[in-house]
Backbone bond lengths (Angstrom), bond angles and torsions (degrees), N, CA, C in turn:
res aa  C-N    CA-C-N  psi(-1)  N-CA   C-N-CA  omega(-1)  CA-C   N-CA-C  phi
1 M - - - 1.444 - - 1.534 108.57 -
2 A 1.305 116.44 121.00 1.463 122.00 179.43 1.523 109.81 -85.33
3 L 1.319 115.17 143.88 1.462 120.81 178.05 1.517 109.44 -93.73
4 N 1.333 115.96 139.78 1.458 118.80 174.77 1.525 109.24 -87.83
5 F 1.329 116.15 175.51 1.464 119.83 -176.55 1.523 112.53 -62.44
6 Q 1.325 117.42 -36.06 1.465 120.39 179.22 1.528 110.20 -64.60
7 Q 1.319 116.97 -43.19 1.460 120.57 179.02 1.526 111.18 -65.86
8 L 1.319 116.75 -39.27 1.467 119.95 177.05 1.526 110.39 -63.24
9 G 1.331 116.54 -39.44 1.451 120.79 177.11 1.518 111.68 -63.01
10 M 1.334 116.69 -41.57 1.459 120.75 178.61 1.522 110.90 -65.92
11 L 1.323 117.70 -38.71 1.464 120.58 176.80 1.526 111.01 -63.86
12 A 1.321 116.10 -39.88 1.465 119.64 177.73 1.530 110.17 -64.20
13 K 1.331 117.51 -41.19 1.468 120.97 177.55 1.523 110.90 -64.09
14 L 1.330 116.55 -41.78 1.463 120.97 178.82 1.527 110.21 -61.84
15 K 1.312 116.75 -44.40 1.460 120.38 179.30 1.527 110.76 -62.18
16 S 1.323 116.06 -42.80 1.455 120.41 178.66 1.528 111.13 -64.69
17 A 1.332 116.71 -43.57 1.470 120.66 179.49 1.523 110.56 -64.13
18 F 1.321 117.33 -39.23 1.459 120.89 179.07 1.527 110.32 -66.05
19 S 1.316 116.78 -39.28 1.459 120.62 177.64 1.528 110.71 -63.27
20 T 1.322 116.72 -43.50 1.462 121.27 177.18 1.524 110.38 -62.40
21 F 1.341 116.65 -43.65 1.463 121.54 178.03 1.523 110.37 -56.79
22 Q 1.322 116.62 -45.16 1.465 120.69 179.98 1.523 111.63 -63.01
23 Q 1.334 117.40 -39.25 1.458 120.79 179.72 1.526 110.82 -68.02
24 E 1.333 117.25 -38.10 1.459 121.30 -177.41 1.527 113.14 -81.11
25 H 1.324 116.90 -19.84 1.466 121.99 -178.43 1.531 109.28 -132.49
26 P 1.328 117.12 68.36 1.463 120.63 -172.08 1.526 115.30 -64.76
27 K 1.308 118.74 -16.61 1.469 120.32 -179.67 1.527 112.83 -85.04
28 F 1.343 116.99 -14.20 1.458 119.80 -174.18 1.531 112.81 -66.59
29 M 1.320 118.13 -51.58 1.463 119.89 -176.91 1.524 112.53 -66.90
30 P 1.334 120.09 -39.87 1.464 118.40 174.11 1.533 111.93 -59.80
31 F 1.327 116.76 -36.55 1.463 119.92 176.19 1.525 110.19 -62.81
32 I 1.328 116.75 -46.68 1.473 120.84 179.40 1.523 109.90 -59.52
33 H 1.324 117.08 -43.37 1.470 119.87 179.50 1.526 111.29 -65.03
34 A 1.323 117.19 -34.70 1.461 120.41 -179.25 1.528 112.14 -68.12
35 V 1.328 117.39 -32.99 1.465 119.66 -175.88 1.525 113.36 -101.41
36 K 1.315 117.91 -4.35 1.469 119.74 -172.80 1.520 114.00 -65.05
37 G 1.291 117.68 -31.51 1.455 119.81 -175.60 1.512 113.12 -78.57
38 D 1.296 115.82 -81.06 1.453 120.80 -172.93 1.524 113.51 -82.02
39 A 1.316 117.42 -37.43 1.467 119.89 -172.85 1.524 112.91 -81.29
40 C 1.312 117.14 -40.63 1.459 119.96 -175.62 1.524 109.54 -100.04
41 R 1.307 114.56 92.65 1.466 121.00 177.99 1.518 107.47 -142.70
42 K 1.296 116.29 173.60 1.460 121.38 -177.84 1.531 109.79 -52.53
43 D 1.314 115.28 135.26 1.465 125.46 179.03 1.531 114.33 77.11
44 S 1.350 118.05 1.91 1.467 119.27 169.50 1.528 107.36 -68.60
45 I 1.316 116.51 158.55 1.463 121.62 176.63 1.520 108.26 -108.58
46 I 1.331 116.15 125.94 1.466 121.29 174.18 1.518 106.84 -103.65
47 E 1.327 115.56 129.02 1.455 120.98 178.93 1.519 108.37 -118.28
48 I 1.328 115.49 133.15 1.459 121.54 -178.81 1.523 108.23 -122.17
49 S 1.333 115.49 130.64 1.461 121.49 176.88 1.517 108.93 -122.64
50 I 1.318 115.47 139.16 1.456 121.70 176.32 1.517 107.97 -129.35
51 K 1.309 115.74 133.40 1.459 121.24 176.12 1.520 107.65 -112.57
52 S 1.323 116.70 119.55 1.461 120.70 -178.49 1.522 110.08 -72.19
53 P 1.329 117.44 162.58 1.469 119.90 177.01 1.530 112.40 -57.96
54 E 1.337 116.74 -25.15 1.462 120.45 178.59 1.529 113.06 -83.41
55 G 1.337 116.80 -2.95 1.454 120.35 177.15 1.520 115.24 96.31
56 R 1.334 118.05 2.22 1.472 119.74 177.21 1.521 110.12 -77.13
57 N 1.329 116.00 139.87 1.460 121.90 179.41 1.519 110.55 -105.24
58 Y 1.315 115.22 136.66 1.462 122.98 176.02 1.521 106.70 -127.07
59 T 1.317 116.61 129.56 1.465 120.93 -178.64 1.517 109.39 -136.44
60 T 1.319 115.44 140.54 1.458 121.37 173.81 1.524 107.61 -145.01
61 N 1.312 115.71 166.99 1.458 119.60 175.51 1.517 109.10 -149.60
62 F 1.316 114.94 162.47 1.468 120.30 176.75 1.517 109.56 -152.76
63 R 1.315 113.87 154.41 1.466 121.26 178.01 1.533 108.29 -87.73
64 V 1.315 116.96 132.12 1.457 122.60 -177.80 1.527 110.03 -71.47
65 T 1.337 115.19 131.90 1.468 122.02 177.58 1.528 109.57 -110.03
66 E 1.311 115.90 173.07 1.465 120.92 176.29 1.531 110.35 -60.49
67 K 1.337 117.33 -39.77 1.465 120.48 179.67 1.521 111.31 -65.38
68 D 1.319 117.84 -35.68 1.467 120.95 175.62 1.524 110.08 -61.80
69 L 1.320 116.27 -42.41 1.458 120.71 179.61 1.526 111.16 -64.32
70 E 1.338 116.75 -36.04 1.460 120.43 176.65 1.526 110.58 -63.92
71 L 1.341 117.45 -42.34 1.461 121.41 178.05 1.527 110.67 -63.04
72 I 1.312 116.87 -43.79 1.464 120.81 178.21 1.522 110.18 -59.86
73 Q 1.313 116.55 -41.17 1.470 120.31 178.75 1.525 110.73 -64.94
74 M 1.336 117.12 -41.32 1.461 119.74 178.19 1.526 111.30 -62.00
75 L 1.338 117.21 -41.65 1.459 120.79 177.84 1.525 111.01 -63.88
76 K 1.331 115.33 -39.93 1.459 119.88 177.78 1.530 110.60 -63.25
77 D 1.322 116.02 -44.80 1.477 120.34 178.81 1.517 110.66 -62.18
78 M 1.334 117.33 -40.12 1.454 121.70 179.55 1.532 109.90 -61.62
79 Q 1.318 115.79 -42.50 1.458 121.00 -178.59 1.526 110.53 -66.69
80 E 1.323 117.19 -38.95 1.462 120.92 -178.10 1.517 111.92 -72.72
81 N 1.333 117.80 -25.00 1.459 121.45 -177.59 1.514 113.44 -90.23
82 Q 1.306 117.70 9.58 1.477 119.81 -179.96 1.502 110.49 -74.86
């Protein structure tokens, strides 16, 4: 599947946004690398909590699938190819 110029532009924006995200949140990727092997595998549970500035807590979780692992690998590859 060939990418058109608009898609290439969006990929460039995504790469730039991901780079900015990494700079603004330097602990995130080391955390991902720490859990990628043994902890983050199929059927693991990922739980995410967010606390709003007003103090409200929001929490959700999901079971890791093979497709999730593929996405994580793609993000890892993107980071390594910078």
